[in-house]
N, C-alpha and C positions, 0 to 999 in steps of 0.2 A: 557507409550509411545503408548499404543493401541495394539490391536490384530494384525494389519498388521505388526508392528515391530516385535512382537513375532514370527509370522510365517516366516518372513524374516530371523530371527536368526536361526530358525529350519532348513530352507532350506540351509543356509550357512553352518550349522553344518553337514548336510547330505552330502553336496558337499565335505567338508573337510574329512569326513569319507570315502567317495568314493575314494578320493586321497590316503588315508592311506591304502585302500584295493586294490590300483592299478587299480581301475575301471576308474579313471580319472588320467591324467598325473599331476605331481607335478609342477604346474605353477599358476600364479596369476589368481584368479577367477574373472570373470566379475561381475559387480554390479548386485545384486539380486533385481529385481523389481517386486512387486506384484501389479496387477491392478484389477479393478472391471470389469468383463465381461459384455458386453452389454446385452447378453442373460442370464437371471438368471438360465437357465437350466444348465449352465456351472459352477454353484456355486457362491460363494461370492468373491473369489479371484482367480486369474490365474497368472501363472508365465511361461515365455518362456525360462527359464534357460536351459532346455535340448537342445533346438535348438541352443543356443549359444555355447554349449560345445560339440555338437555331432561330429564335425570334429576333434577336438583335441582328443576325446575319441575313434574315429574310430568306432562309434556306430550310429545306426539310432536313431533319437530323441525320438521315442516312446519307444524303449528298454531302452535308457538311463533314460527317465522319470520314467519308471517302477522301475529301479534300485534305483534311488534317492528316490522315494516314499517309497520303502521298508526300506530305512535307516532312515526315519523320525520317531522320537519317537511319542508316542501318546500325545494328548493334550486335555484337557477337553473342549476346545472351538470348537474342530473340530469333526464334525459328520462323514465326509468321505473325503478321498483324492482320486482323479481319474486322470488318464492320458488320455488326449484327443488329437486326431490328430490336427496338425501335430507333436505335441510334447509339449503340455501344461500340467502343473501340476495344477489341480484345487482343491480348498478347499471349502467345504461347512460347514458353522458354525452350531453348535448344538443348537437346539431350547431351551433346558433347560439352557444352558450357556447364550444365548441371553437374556432370561427372567431375569436371575440373575443380568444382568448389570444394570437393573433399580435401584436396591438397591444402587449400587455403584454411579450411577448418582445422586440420591437423596441425598446421603451422601456428595458428592462433592459440590452440589449446583452450584453457578455461577463459581466455580473454575473448573467445568468439562470442559475438553478440554485443560487445561493448561498442559504444558510439561516442560521438563528440557533439551531439546536438545541444548540450548544455554550455559548451565553450567555457567551462570553469565558473559559471555563474554561482555565486555563493548564496545558498538558501538554507533555511532551517525547517525541519519537520518536528513539530511538537505534538506529542500524543500521550495517551493514557491520562496523566495529570489529574488523577482523582484525589479527593481529600483523603489523607492517610488516616482514616477512621476505622479501618478494618481490612481484612485480606481481600485481594482481588476476587471478584466473582466472574462467572462465565461471560457476562456481558462486556466486562472490561477487556477480556482477552481478545475480543474482535478488534477493538481499536488498537490494541498493542500489535497485533499481527498486520493489520492494514498499514500502520505507520512504519513498522520495521521493514516490511516488504517494499513499500513505496520508496523508502530511503535507499534500500539496496538497488532498486531499479533506476532511480534517479542518479545514483552514483555510477552505475554502469552506462548511463546515457551521457556522462560527461559533466555532471553538475558537481560542485563542491558542497557536499551535504553535511549538516550538523544536526544531530538528533538531541531532543531535550525533553525532560520530564519536569513540568512545572509543579512544584510541591505546594499545594494549597494549605499552608500551615497557619492560616489565620481565618477569622470569620466565625459566624455563629455555629456552624457544624463542628468545628474543632472545639469550641467551648463546650458544646454538648457532649462531645467525646471525652474531653478531659473530666468533666463532672461525672459522667457515667463510670469512668474508670475509678475515680476516687470513691464513688458510692459502692462499687463492687469490692473495692479494697476494704472499706469499712465493714461490709457484710462478711468478707472473708475473715475478719477479725472478730466476728460474732456480734457486731453491733446491728441494731435495727435501724435501717436507713432505707427509705423508699427511692426507687429509681424515678427520675423526672420523666414527665410525659414525652419529652423530646429526646429521651435517652436512647442509647444503642443497646438493644436487648439480646443480641446474639450471644451464644455460649462462649464465643471466643473472648468476650469481655471478661468472663469469669476466669478463663485461662490466663489472660493478661494480669488480672488482679492477683491470682495465686503466685504468678512469677514475680510480680512487684513485691508481694508480701515476703516471699522467700529471699529476695535480694535486699530489701530495706527493713524488714521486720516491721515493728510498730512505730518506727521513727517519725513517720508523717503525722502521727497523732499529736506530737509535741508542737507542731507548727500551727499558726493561724490558718483557718480553713482555706482562705484564698491562696495562701502560699503553698499549702499542701496540695490543693488542686493543680496549681501551676507546676509543681515538681512532679506529681504523678503524670500530668499531661505531657511534659517534656520527655519523661521516660517512655511513656506509651507511644508517643510520636516516633521516636527512634526505633522502638521495637516493631511497630507496624511497618515503617519504611523498610526495615530489614526483611519482613515477610514479603513485601511487594518486590523488592530486589531479587530475592531468592526465586519467587515464582516466575518473574520475567526472565531470569537467567535460564531457568529450566525450559522456558518457552523459546529460548534462543534470541531474546530481545535484550539489547543493551543500549545505553544512552551515552552520548558524549558528555552531557552535563545534566545535573539535577539542580534546578533553579528554585530558590526559596522565595515565596511571596513576601516573607518578612524582610528580606534584604532590600526590597523596593523602598521601604520606609527607612530602614537603617542607613542606606547609602544614598538617599536623596532623590531617587528617580521619581518617586511619587510627587514630591514638591515641584520638581522641574516640569513634569508632564502637566500638572494642574496649572502651573504658571503659563505654559504655552496656550492652553485652552482659555485661560483668563485674558491673556493679551490679545487673543484672536476674537474676543467677544463671544465665546461659546459657553460661558458660565453665567449663572445668575443666582442670587440668594432669594429664596421665597420661604416665608414662614419658618425661618430658622434652619432651613436645609440648603445645601448647595446643589444646583441643578446643571446638567449638561443640556445646552439648547440644541437638541437633536433636530428640532423642526427647521432650524436654519439650514440644515443640510438635507432636507427632503424627508425626514422621518415624520411619522404620524403624531408622535408625542415626545415630550422632553423626558429625561431620565435623571433620577437622583444620583448624585455623586457622593455626597456626604450627608448622613442622616442628621436629624435634629439633635441626636445624642452626641454628635461630633465624630462618629465612627464612619469611616469610608465604606461604601458598598463594594461588593466584589467587582462590579463594573468599573469602579474607579481604579481598583487594583489591576484589572485587566488592561486599562488604558495605560497605566504606568509601565506595565510589563511590555506592552507593544511599543511604547516609547523607547524602552531599553533595547528591544530587538532591532528596531529600524534605525533609530537616531543615535544610539550609543554603540551598539555592536555592528551596525551597518549591513545587516542582511539585505540582499537585493530582493528577495522574496521570502515570505513566511507562509508555511502551510500548517494550519491547525486542524487536528482531527478531534472532533467533539462528538458526544453522544447526541442522539436525536432530540433529547429534551432541551437542548440548547438552541433549538432552531430560532426562537424569538430573539436570541442574543446576537445573531449574525448581522442583521442590518444596522443595529446601533453600534456594533463594534467596527463595522466598515465606516460608518459616519465618524466615529471617534478617531480612527486612523487618518481620515481625510482632514479632520480638524487639527491634527498634529502636523499637517503639511506633507503627508505621505499619500501617494496615489493609491486609492483603495484597492485597485486591481492587484497590487503587490501583496495583499493579504488574501490568501485562498483558504477557505474553510470547507472541510469535508465532514458531513454528518453521517455517522454510521448508525443504522437502525438497530432495533432490539434483537436479542437472540432468545429464541424459545428452545429450551433444552427438553428433549423427550426421551423417555425410556418406554418403548412400545407406544401405547396410547396415552400414557401418563405424562402430563406436562409438569416439570419440576420447577419450583419457584426459586427466585434468586434475590429475595428481599433482604437487605442488610438490617433494616430496622426491626423487622419481626423476628429475626433470629433464624428464619428458615433459609439458611444461606448455603448455596452450592458454590463452593470456591473453585477458582481456576485450578488450584493445586489438586483438588479432588478429581476434577475433570481430566487432568493430565495423568493422574494415577490410574484412571480407568481406561483411557483410550490412547494415551501417549501424546507427546508434544507434536510429533509429525501430523497425526490425525487432526489435532486441534488446529494447527496452522492451516492445513489444506481446507478443512471444512469452513473455517472462518473466511477464507479467501474465495470460496467456491461461488459466492454471489456478490454482486456489486454492493458497495457500501450503503446505497440508498434503498436497498431491498431488505425487508425483514427476512430473517432466516430461521429455519428449524434445524437444530443440531441433533441428528439422529445417532444416539449412542450405540444402538445395536449395529447399524450400518458401519459406523466408524471402527468397530472391533472385528468386523467380519473379514476373514482371510479368503477372499474370493474376488473374482473380476467385478462383482457388483460394487465393491468398495473401491472408489477411485484412488485412494492412497495406496492400497495394496497393488492395484493394477499398474500404477505408474512406477512404483518402486520395484515391482517384479520385473518390469521391462529393463530397468537398469541392472538388476541382478542377473537377468538372463543374458544380457550383453557381456557382463563380467565373466559369466561361465563360459561363453563362447571364446572369449579372449584367453581365458585360462586353459581351455582345451587346446587352442593353437599353441600356446606357450609350452604346454606339456608335450606337444609333438614337434617342438623346435621349429615352428613355422615363422620365419621372419618375413613380415609383410611390408617392410619399409620400401621395397622396390616394386610394390604392386602397381599394376597399370590400370588406372581408374577409367580409361576409355573402354574397358570391358563391361562397365556398368551400363547396360542398355535396356534391360527388361523393365516392364512397367512397375513391378513392386519395388525395384531398386530406385527408379526415377521418382516414384511417389514418395519414398522415404526421403530422398534428396530434396524434393519440393517442400516437404514439411520442415526439414532441418533448416533450410535457408530462411525460413520465416522468423527465426528467433530474433534477429536484429530489428525486424519490423515490430515484433511484440514489445520489445524493450522500448522502442520509440513511441509506440502507442501508449504504453503505461506512463511514460514520462510526459507525454503531451496531454493526456486526458486525466491523469492522476487516478487511474482505475486499475489497481493491481490484480483484479480478478481475471484480467486477460491472460495472465501467466498460468493460472489454474486451468483455464480452458485449453491453452496451448499444450500444457503438460499432458493432459488427457489425450489430445489429438495426436501428439507425437508418439505417445505410448501405443495408441491404437494402430497407427501406421506401422510402427516397428513390429508389433505382434503379427500383423498381416504379412509383412515382409518375411518374418521368421517362419510363418506357416508355409509360404510359397517358395522360399529360396533357402536351400541348404547352404550354409556358409562354408564349412570345412568339408571338402570333398576330395576326390582323386584328381580333379582338375586344379593343379597347383596355381596356375596363373589366375584363374577365376577366384580361387580361395583367397589369394593375397588381396585382390581387388575388393572382395566383399568384406574382408577383415578391416580394410581401411574404412569402408563405409560404416560398419558397425561401430568402429571406434569414433567416427565422427558423430554418429547417433548418440553414443555414450556421452561424449562431451556436451552435446546440446542438451541432453536430458539432465546431466549433472549440473550444468550451468543454470538451467531452469529451476531445478530443485534448490540450488544454492540461493537464487534470488527469492524463492519462496521461504527460505530459512529451514528447509527440510533436509534430512539426510539422504544420501545416495548409497544404499546398501549393495554390497557385492554378493551377499547371500540372503535368502529369505527362508 
């Protein structure tokens, strides 16, 4: 679990002992949180627990901090414990213990950083899930990277994770797509046919129509219009899904399953879900439509499930889909990643899950904000309907998949982001992708140099790692399990991007100050072990972010 977890347990034990000795009142303790002080003079970890408990204990925070510090048992990892104003308990790690962690890292290999906080809990992460009406654009890429990285981190944290793409192959937008494709097909045959106002105008529609014509010729003209639209639509759906799969694979994103919205109706989940809502008294017919009584569950207004036309809304499909997730497939937790434009859908979806008999906290929804793509001062548009489409594929062509993944992860999902194309392509320390990957390549070159000189560092004595640059690198490496735990707990994968930059920076500083391969054979071997540990930590972080770890730049 990492040293932060162990120190947290020690502090919690000290607080309970203080209660047993009547230093603290017998009441529920607040969460014990250890953080890294910005000023290294205050140690490696700091906790504000004394300030949280001071009023209940009727003691000043400094005195309470001293009392708790005295109740802490000794630990081989801790060099000293200090109480600092206005009431922090600060821990400084012992240099010999830090050095010994190198051996544990090398033994773990790429498993270093893996945890068991999930205890095998079975959960699903569903993301991207756009209507297959055209190629992925740059905005979709952000949800794809967030979901894939989160799934990787949750897996490393001990959860049993399944990823899924929900194929929205029903509804009004798909009908508009089918009609648009058929109209473009007719136009490709030289017929005068106007695109509907709700049609998809992008040039990719003409490309699809030409492919359809090449494959089917004018055979669709012999069919009734409705059947011709349906056949063109089914063909277009599969073609666009193929584009989406190809782009996601280029981005390093794969799914355990692709789930069709149509299957909910074909296999009966829709009827069963609606039946549960009806039996629970959560539906009502009004003016020819079927409504979900959201107000019975604290919502401001009720929501339509089935229109007067008899066609279910996408909300009804989503309810059936989550019925399938929780009640049929038995996921203990479901994490949905949606675009920011779905914000209003969140509370009613939570209410619907509750109406199905599922604790709403088992459904966690992450909203990712919009992406502004820039080239210099120019803001590029990503509208699918207007045809001014910047696709995810085009973005990867320009900056590469690694840069796409890092820049999408560089900010929290709830923050809008500017994707700077010029920065993403720059081969300098200003570009964080280059800076991080260059650190891995630099380590690989050091190890290759040692190999060329036949230096076997297996017997290296890590107790020789005593200088501040060496210890600073060790302090940063051992934070990887903490970062994995933080991502799993908060569902915020941007912490990995921050950590990768920090680890690369600390390594570059170490490299500047400490020559690794020298005439001092013993020290060389010890430092080679250290840089291999740094390489493993960096490679694992890059893997979790779905990025490559190059040996050469």
